[in-house]
N, C-alpha and C positions, 0 to 999 in steps of 0.2 A: 603293241597292237592297239589300235584305236577303236573303241566301241561307243556307239550312240544309243542311249536308251530314250525312247519316246513313250512315256507312260505318265498318266495323270494321277494315279494312285501313289501318294507320297510314300507310304509304307513299302509298297512293292519296289518303287524306284530306288529308295534308300537302301533296301536290302540287297538289291541287284548291284547297285553302285559299290557298296562296301565289299561284297563278295568278289566281284570282278577286279576291283582295284587291289585287293589283297593277293590276287593271283597274277599281278603284273600288268594288267590291262590299263590303258589310259582311257578314262571314261568321262563322258559328258551326258547331261540329262536335259530333256525338254519335256515340259508338263502339258503342252497343248499342241494341236496339230500343225498350225501355221508356222510356229517357231521350229517345230520338229522337221518339217519339210525344208525350211530355209537352211537349217544346219546340215541336213542330209545331202543337199545339192551344192552347198558352197564350200564344204570341207571334205577331205578324204577320210573314209572310214573303212576299217577291215570288216565290220559287220554292224548291223542295226537290229536292236530288239524293239519291236514295234507293237504297241497296244492296238487292238482293233477298235475299241470305243474310246474316242478322244474328243474333247471340245475343240471347236474350230474346224478341223478337218479330221475325218475318221481314217483309220489305218488303211482301209482298202483304197481310198482316194490317194493317200500319200504314196502307197506302194505303186499304184498305177502311174501317177505323175513321175515318180522316180524312174520307172522303167520306160515309159512311152515318151515323156517330154524331156526329162533330163538325160535319158539314155545311160543311166548308171546301172551297173551289174553288181553292186554291193550286196552281199548276202543279207537276207532279211529273215529274222526269226520272229514270227507273229505270235503275240501274246493275247489270249482271248479266253473268255469264260464260255464261249459258244463251242460246243463239241459235236454238232451234227455234221454228217458227211457233206451236205450242201454248203454249210458255212466254210468248211475246210477247202472244198473244191473252188469256191468263189475266191478265197485267198490265193490259192495257187494260180488261178486264172489271171489275177491281178499282179502276180509276180513274186509272191512269197516263196521262200525256199524251204521253210519248215514251220511247224506249228507246235506251240506249247500251251496246254490247257491249264487254266487257273483252277484251283491252287496248284502250284508246282514246287518241286524241290530245287533249291538253288544249285545243288550238285548236278541235277539233270540239265538245268539251264546252261551251266558251265560246260558240260560235256557236249551238248548239242551245238553250242556256240563254237567251241573249239573244232568240232568236226566240220562245220560250215566253213570256217576260216581256213582250215587245212585244205579242203577241197578247192576253195577259191584261189589259194596261193599255190596249188599244186604240190602240197607237202604231204599228201596222204601216204606216200611210200617212204617218207623220211621223217618219222616222228621223233627220232633221237639224233642230237648233234654230238659229235665227238671231236675232241682236239687234244692231242697227246693223251694223258690219262684222265682228262676231264670229260664227263658224260652228262648231257643235259636232255632229259626227257621232256619234250614239248607238250606232250599230252597231260602229264601229271605235274610238270614244273619241278620235278625232282632233279637235283644236281648232285653228282658224286665226283670225288677225285680219288683215283686208285681204289675205288670201292667204298670210300668213306663218304657218308652223307654230308653235304655242305648246305647249311641254312643261310638263305640270303633274303633281304628285304625286297619288296616288289620292284623298285627302280633298279636295283642291282641285277635282278633277274632279267629285266628288259635290256640292260646294258650288256650282260653276258650273252644273251641270245643274239644281239646285233653283231657282236664281235666274233662269236663262233660261227655264224652263218657266212661270214667273209673273213676267214682267218688270216689271209695274206694281204688284206687291204689296209691301207693307211687312212684313218679317219681324221678329219679336222674337228676341232673342239665344237664349233658351231653346229656341225652336222649331227654329232652325237647328242648335243643338248636338244636340238629340234626333234630328233627321233624319239628320245626318251621323255622329254618334258613338254613337247609341243610348243605352244605360245606362252607358257608360264614365264613370269619374270623370275630370274634366278640370281642368287648371289654369285660373286665371282669364284667362290670356292666350292660350289655345289657339285659340279662334275668331279673335281679333284677329290672331294671327300668320298663320293660314291666309288670311284676307282680304287681309293685306298681301302675302303671297306671290302670291296670285292677281292682285292689281292690278299688282304689279311685273312679272309675266310678261306681262300683257296690254299693258303700256306700255313694254316693254323697249327699243323702237326709237323712243321719243319720242312715241308716240301719246297722244292725250288720254285721260283716265280715262273708263271706260264708265259711263254713268249709267243 
């Protein structure tokens, strides 16, 4: 899942980036409004975390342009230090889906973001993926095999989610690389290495390979 952070506070942006990337998201950051709007409308995102007070263009203007001019329905979680009712209502009028008041907990930001994405993708009623004896909780990113917890790095989590959401589908290499790594330049063995890591984790206790 791809998330765009538009935030000019470097500390907040870095904390959000590290937190979300560790949970399997593909994350990009813009530190000012014009670049943020450009990224928001020229690429696909599963959600956008948008600061209200930005240099160049403010968050309300970005949100309005995203909805009215670009006609994008990408979920927007507004980040702001303003907590009055009028401020929140103005954000909702311009197209924000939810508000998070600074300072905030990273866990709350992650929970709100996950909820927005699930509603956007119609996954509210299916928070858990199951295939054979493998179980993947999309809300907590916890993976189990036959009840045994399986620890996976972020990219392997993304890879497993894609494969479990379409268990009978044959994927070509380029498609998986694009879905997991986006436009990153990859070594020829990057995908192979992650598939090996995923399989090794799932069969660490002598289980059969998952087909």
